[in-house]
N, C-alpha and C positions, 0 to 999 in steps of 0.2 A: 499243818506245819508250813511255815513260810519258806520262801526260797532259801534264805540264809541258813536256816536250821537244816534243811535237806542237804545243802552243800557241805555243811560242817560234817555230815556223816561220811563223806568221802575221805576224810583225813586230809593228807597232803594232796594238793591238786596235781593230777596226773598230767604230765606234759603231753601236749597235743602233737600228733605227727602230721602236720599239714604240709601239703606239697607247695613248694615255692611258687609254682605257676599260678596258684589261686590267690596269692596274697600280694603279688607285685602290683604296683600302680594303685594301691589303695591305702586308706588310712582312716582311723577313727578320728574325727575332728574334735576340736575342743568343746567342752560342755558349757563353756561360758558363751555369752552372746558374741556374734561376729560384728564386725564393723558394718555400718550402713553402706549399701551399695545399690546399684540399679537393680530392680527386680528382675529375676530370671524366671520365666514361666512357660506354660503351655501356650502355643499359638492361639491367639484370639481369646486368651483368658480362660481356656478350658483344657481338658486332657487332649493330648495329641491325637488326631485322627477321630475325634468324636463326631457324632452326627451333626451336620451343619458346618463342620470345620474339619474336613477329612484330609488335612495336609499331611498327617502321619510323621511330622517332624519330631525330633527327639524331645520328649517331655523335659521341660526345664532347661533347654539348651540356651546359651547366651550367644552374643554376636561372635564369640571366638569358636563357636561350634563344639565346644566341650560337652561331652554327653552328661546325662543326668546320673545322680545317685552315687557319685564317686567319693564325696566327702560329706560331713555332717552339717556344715555351715555354708550358707550361700544367701545372697541378697538380703542380708540382715536377719535371716531366720536360722535357728539352730535346733536340731533334733537332739534332745537331752533325755536319755533313758535313766531310770532310777537305778538299774544295775546292768552290767554287760556280762554277768556270769549266771548261767541258767543250768539247772539240773536236767540232763537228757532223760527222755522216756518218761517224763512226769508232767502232768498237766498243772501249770501254775499260772498266776497272773503276771503279765508283762505290762509295765506302765512306763509312760514317758510324757514329756511336755515339748511343745514347740515354743521356743522363746523368741522374742523379737530383738531388735538391736539394742533396746534398753535393758535387756536381761529379764524382762517380765514375761510371764506366760501369755501366749496368744490364746484368746478364748472365742473368737469369731471366725467361722470358716464357712465358705460357700458350699452348697450341696452340688456334688459332682457325681452324676450317675447314681443317684439315690443315697449317697453317702458323703459325709463330710471328711472322712479319712479312709484311705485305702492303704493297708499295710501288706507288703510283699515280703515273705521270708523264704530264704533258700540257703542251703549250705554252699560253701564256696566251690565245691565240685559240682554244683547244680542239682544235688539230690535234695529231697524233702521240701519241694516247693509247696507254699501255702499262700492263699490270698485271704486276709483277714480284715475285719471292720471293727475297730475299737470303738468304745463309747467314752464320751468326755464328761467329767464332773465339772461343776461350776468354777473350780479353781484353775481349770485349764489342763488337768492331768487326764491323759487317755489311759484306758485300761482294756485289756483283752486276754482271755484265756489262751495260753500257748503251750503247745507240746512239741518239743524238738525230738524227732524220731531217733536220734542217735548222737554220739559224740561229734565234735567238730567245731569249726568256726562258721557261723551263719551270718549272712548279710541281711539286715532289715532295712527295707525301703519305705519311707513315709511319703505318700503321694497325696497332695492336698492343695487347696486354694485358699489362702487367707482372705477374709472379706476386705475388699478395697485393694488387694494386691494381685500379683501374678501367680499362676500355678507353680508349685515347687515339687521337686523330688529330692529328698535328703536320705542319706544312707549312713548306717553305723554297723559295726561288727559286734556280735555277741558270741560268747564262747560256752560250749557245753563240754565239761571235762570228760576225758576218756580217750581211748585209742580207737581208730577206725581205719578202714580200707577205702580210699577214694574210688568212686565209680569211674568208669570210662564209658564214653558214648560214641558210637559211630554214626555216620550220616543216616537219617531216617526221615521218610516222608509219608509212610503209611504205618499207623500205630493202632493198637487195640486197647481199649480201656472199658472194663465192666461190660464186655460184650458188644461194645460199639466199635466201629471202625472209622477212623478219621484220616482223610488224605489231604496232604498239602500240595497245592499246585501254584506255580509261579517262582520267579527267581528274585533274590535280593540283590540289589545293585547298590554299592556304597555311595552315599551322597545324593541318591536320587529317590524319588517316590516310586515304590515298587508295588504293583498290584499282586496280592496273593489271595488265594481262596482256600478255605478249609471246608471240606465236604464230609458230612456225617451220615453214616449208614448203620444199619443194624440187621443182622441175620441176612446180609446181601441186599436189603431193601433200603432206599433213601429215606431219611428221616425228614419229614416235611411239616412237623409240628413241634419244632423247637419252642421252648418257652422263654419269655423275656427273663433276663437275669441282670439286675442293676441297669435296667432300661435299655438293654441291648440283647441281641441273640448270641453274642459271644464277646469275650475280652481276650486280647492277646498281649502277652508280655514277652519281649525279646531281651536276652542278656548276652552280652558279648563274653565269651569264655576268656579267662585270664584275668580280667579286671571287673567283670560283672557290670559294665556300662549298661544303663537301663533304658529301655524304650517300651512305653505302654500306649497301645493304640486301640481304638474302638472301631467297629465295623462301619462301612458305608451304609447309610440308611438307618432306620430305627423301627422297632415294632409299631404297628398302627399307623404308619405314614402312608399307606395305600400303595406303595411300590416295592417294599422290601419283603420278600417271601420268608416264611419261617423255616427255612432249610430247603434242600439239604446243604446248599452252599452258604458260607459266610464270607463275604468279601472284605478285604482290608486294603489300605494304602499305608505301607510302612517305609520309612527311610532310615536305614541304619547308618551309623557315622563312619564306618570304615569296612574294609574287606576283612575277611577272616571267618571264624566259626562262631555261630550263634545258637543258643538254646532257645526254643520258642515254646511257650506254654499257653494253650487255649483253654479257657474256662467256658463251658456251655451247659445248659440246663435242659433236661428232658425227663418226663415222668416224675417231676418234683425233686429231682436230685441234680446237684451241680457236680460235674465231672471235669477232670483236667487231663487233656492230651498233650504230650511232650514230644518235641521234634528237635533234631539236630540238623542244621543246614549251613552251607557255606555262602557267604556273601562275596560277590565278585567286584573287581574294579570295573568302571564304566568301559564299554567296548571301544569308545572313541579315544581312549587314552587320557581323558581328563582325570586329574588326581582328585580323590575323595578327601574330605577333612582329615587332618592328622589325628591319630588316636591319642587318647589320654596318656599323660606321662611324657609328652613332648616338650614340656617346659611352660605350657599354658596354665597348668594347674588343674584340679579336679572340680567336679560339680559337687555341691553339698548343700 
């Protein structure tokens, strides 16, 4: 049964009880092509903070320092989904295209950390985080099985580099009909996932490169044989609560470089765009299974009083 048929079974779509704090400062951009403009991308033409370019700056940031993922059109590229209404708690195919300034599907993408497309999905209250990797058909349509764990509005981020262009992070909202209770999260720096303990050390400082280390242990013993996942020992996504401004960094060093140990610590350099609360999601692999550890931390203003870049919604417009 396709998505439309499943949704028809709901009858009238139930109004979603979304908290205003999770929808301010965001918008689903137009599904038509945007006007051509200067490319906005990852520094050095790759994902922020990747091995060999560990700047940790905001993926897709432009000169106005606007964070990534806040709108669906940017730099002449548009994230165009085939639907923005998805049945919750049901695995179904999600499909989309990346179109260029001429409105045509883009079909050539560079390989970034073993994949040509990284799709991050999270509900606007930061529940239900997923890191997916769609496959593209020759006509430029990307397909991926997706299961939204419950009702709500979810943000979908497409992180990619078009061949010959700069890296991009575009975002759109999709809705899963039904009612739900938003989660609340307090500060957390030590979490447990599937029997693993993961500790976060380091402080985020707005507008500056901030070293942070994630340390993995199991049963009280350090894990020293982490396995490469997407050409790294870990991947870290940071989302600013409120508008879900997006930052994707990769650790310093890489597997097999002769200097980066396979744990227990995974070091990152991250630069968040403003002070405030952030949700951090670490993907790591051990024993052949990828796990995600989730943290909630506060980013501070620089101690010397220098102002960090203005947050989205200050009149500069959003990234998309």
